[in-house]
DODO-760179 format. One record per residue (C-alpha): residue number from 1; z, x, y. Coordinates in nm, 2 decimals, always signed. Layout:
DODO-760179
+------+--------+--------+--------+
! resi !      Z !      X !      Y !
+------+--------+--------+--------+
!  NUM !      Z !      X !      Y !
...
+------+--------+--------+--------+
This chain:
DODO-760179
+------+--------+--------+--------+
! resi !      Z !      X !      Y !
+------+--------+--------+--------+
!    1 !  -8.54 ! -13.62 !  +7.92 !
!    2 !  -8.56 ! -13.27 !  +7.76 !
!    3 !  -8.46 ! -12.96 !  +7.95 !
!    4 !  -8.49 ! -13.16 !  +8.27 !
!    5 !  -8.83 ! -13.28 !  +8.19 !
!    6 !  -8.96 ! -13.63 !  +8.10 !
!    7 !  -9.29 ! -13.68 !  +7.92 !
!    8 !  -9.48 ! -14.00 !  +8.01 !
!    9 !  -9.78 ! -14.08 !  +7.79 !
!   10 ! -10.09 ! -14.21 !  +7.97 !
!   11 ! -10.42 ! -14.34 !  +7.84 !
!   12 ! -10.59 ! -14.05 !  +8.00 !
!   13 ! -10.35 ! -13.78 !  +7.88 !
!   14 !  -9.98 ! -13.73 !  +7.99 !
!   15 !  -9.74 ! -13.64 !  +8.27 !
!   16 !  -9.45 ! -13.40 !  +8.25 !
!   17 !  -9.20 ! -13.49 !  +8.52 !
!   18 !  -9.03 ! -13.15 !  +8.60 !
!   19 !  -8.85 ! -13.25 !  +8.92 !
!   20 !  -8.73 ! -13.58 !  +9.06 !
!   21 !  -8.50 ! -13.63 !  +9.36 !
!   22 !  -8.46 ! -13.89 !  +9.64 !
!   23 !  -8.69 ! -13.67 !  +9.85 !
!   24 !  -8.97 ! -13.54 !  +9.62 !
!   25 !  -9.12 ! -13.56 !  +9.27 !
!   26 !  -9.29 ! -13.28 !  +9.08 !
!   27 !  -9.53 ! -13.35 !  +8.79 !
!   28 !  -9.76 ! -13.16 !  +8.55 !
!   29 ! -10.06 ! -13.39 !  +8.47 !
!   30 ! -10.28 ! -13.32 !  +8.17 !
!   31 ! -10.61 ! -13.51 !  +8.19 !
!   32 ! -10.81 ! -13.51 !  +7.86 !
!   33 ! -11.19 ! -13.42 !  +7.90 !
!   34 ! -11.39 ! -13.73 !  +7.99 !
!   35 ! -11.09 ! -13.94 !  +8.09 !
!   36 ! -11.00 ! -14.06 !  +8.44 !
!   37 ! -10.71 ! -14.19 !  +8.64 !
!   38 ! -10.75 ! -14.52 !  +8.82 !
!   39 ! -10.95 ! -14.55 !  +9.14 !
!   40 ! -10.63 ! -14.60 !  +9.36 !
!   41 ! -10.44 ! -14.56 !  +9.68 !
!   42 ! -10.08 ! -14.55 !  +9.78 !
!   43 !  -9.92 ! -14.74 ! +10.07 !
!   44 !  -9.63 ! -14.48 ! +10.12 !
!   45 !  -9.67 ! -14.21 !  +9.86 !
!   46 !  -9.79 ! -13.88 ! +10.00 !
!   47 !  -9.90 ! -13.62 !  +9.74 !
!   48 ! -10.05 ! -13.27 !  +9.71 !
!   49 ! -10.25 ! -13.18 !  +9.39 !
!   50 ! -10.30 ! -12.82 !  +9.27 !
!   51 ! -10.54 ! -12.76 !  +8.98 !
!   52 ! -10.38 ! -12.51 !  +8.73 !
!   53 ! -10.65 ! -12.51 !  +8.46 !
!   54 ! -10.98 ! -12.69 !  +8.37 !
!   55 ! -11.23 ! -12.86 !  +8.59 !
!   56 ! -11.23 ! -13.21 !  +8.74 !
!   57 ! -11.42 ! -13.44 !  +8.97 !
!   58 ! -11.22 ! -13.55 !  +9.26 !
!   59 ! -11.34 ! -13.86 !  +9.45 !
!   60 ! -11.19 ! -13.96 !  +9.78 !
!   61 ! -11.25 ! -14.18 ! +10.08 !
!   62 ! -11.10 ! -14.41 ! +10.34 !
!   63 ! -11.03 ! -14.78 ! +10.26 !
!   64 ! -11.35 ! -14.97 ! +10.31 !
!   65 ! -11.56 ! -14.65 ! +10.33 !
!   66 ! -11.78 ! -14.45 ! +10.10 !
!   67 ! -11.63 ! -14.21 !  +9.85 !
!   68 ! -11.72 ! -13.85 !  +9.84 !
!   69 ! -11.70 ! -13.63 !  +9.53 !
!   70 ! -11.62 ! -13.27 !  +9.47 !
!   71 ! -11.56 ! -13.05 !  +9.17 !
!   72 ! -11.22 ! -12.88 !  +9.16 !
!   73 ! -11.11 ! -12.60 !  +8.94 !
!   74 ! -10.82 ! -12.35 !  +8.90 !
!   75 ! -10.66 ! -12.27 !  +9.24 !
!   76 ! -10.81 ! -12.57 !  +9.43 !
!   77 ! -10.57 ! -12.80 !  +9.60 !
!   78 ! -10.59 ! -13.13 !  +9.79 !
!   79 ! -10.35 ! -13.33 ! +10.01 !
!   80 ! -10.37 ! -13.71 !  +9.96 !
!   81 ! -10.22 ! -13.91 ! +10.24 !
!   82 ! -10.11 ! -14.27 ! +10.21 !
!   83 ! -10.40 ! -14.52 ! +10.22 !
!   84 ! -10.66 ! -14.26 ! +10.09 !
!   85 ! -10.86 ! -14.39 !  +9.80 !
!   86 ! -10.89 ! -14.14 !  +9.52 !
!   87 ! -10.97 ! -14.08 !  +9.15 !
!   88 ! -10.96 ! -13.77 !  +8.92 !
!   89 ! -11.19 ! -13.74 !  +8.63 !
!   90 ! -11.17 ! -13.45 !  +8.38 !
!   91 ! -11.49 ! -13.26 !  +8.33 !
!   92 ! -11.30 ! -13.05 !  +8.07 !
!   93 ! -10.93 ! -13.07 !  +7.97 !
!   94 ! -10.75 ! -13.03 !  +8.30 !
!   95 ! -10.40 ! -12.94 !  +8.39 !
!   96 ! -10.27 ! -12.99 !  +8.74 !
!   97 !  -9.95 ! -12.99 !  +8.94 !
!   98 !  -9.86 ! -13.28 !  +9.17 !
!   99 !  -9.58 ! -13.28 !  +9.42 !
!  100 !  -9.52 ! -13.61 !  +9.61 !
!  101 !  -9.28 ! -13.82 !  +9.79 !
!  102 !  -9.06 ! -14.02 !  +9.56 !
!  103 !  -9.25 ! -14.36 !  +9.56 !
!  104 !  -9.37 ! -14.32 !  +9.20 !
!  105 !  -9.45 ! -14.69 !  +9.15 !
!  106 !  -9.66 ! -14.71 !  +9.47 !
!  107 ! -10.00 ! -14.74 !  +9.30 !
!  108 ! -10.27 ! -14.99 !  +9.41 !
!  109 ! -10.54 ! -14.98 !  +9.14 !
!  110 ! -10.89 ! -15.08 !  +9.25 !
!  111 ! -11.06 ! -14.99 !  +8.92 !
!  112 ! -10.92 ! -14.88 !  +8.59 !
!  113 ! -11.12 ! -14.81 !  +8.27 !
!  114 ! -10.81 ! -14.88 !  +8.05 !
!  115 ! -10.75 ! -15.24 !  +8.18 !
!  116 ! -10.43 ! -15.17 !  +8.38 !
!  117 ! -10.37 ! -15.38 !  +8.68 !
+------+--------+--------+--------+
């Protein structure tokens, strides 16, 4: 941890954890152009995502339902409730802020291009 931040390397870029308490977590995510997070959902974790810079494709949908896609850019935000399937893919290098409840290990991966389970 440096100056209250922790850097976590990811196959799609990195996370900078800038806040972590027993009630919330704040992260800066950098997604490298052409890379994507897993298609995933959370059982308990509730999160809000704010795009700071860049452009990404945000896919979302209910469990067992069809996914919809929308392009997001600077100033766009989305609230992801528990059980919502979602994935972020960077159209260009993208930086976003994520604020969530503290269940950071609550990730159910449905698809992952980097072989993570």
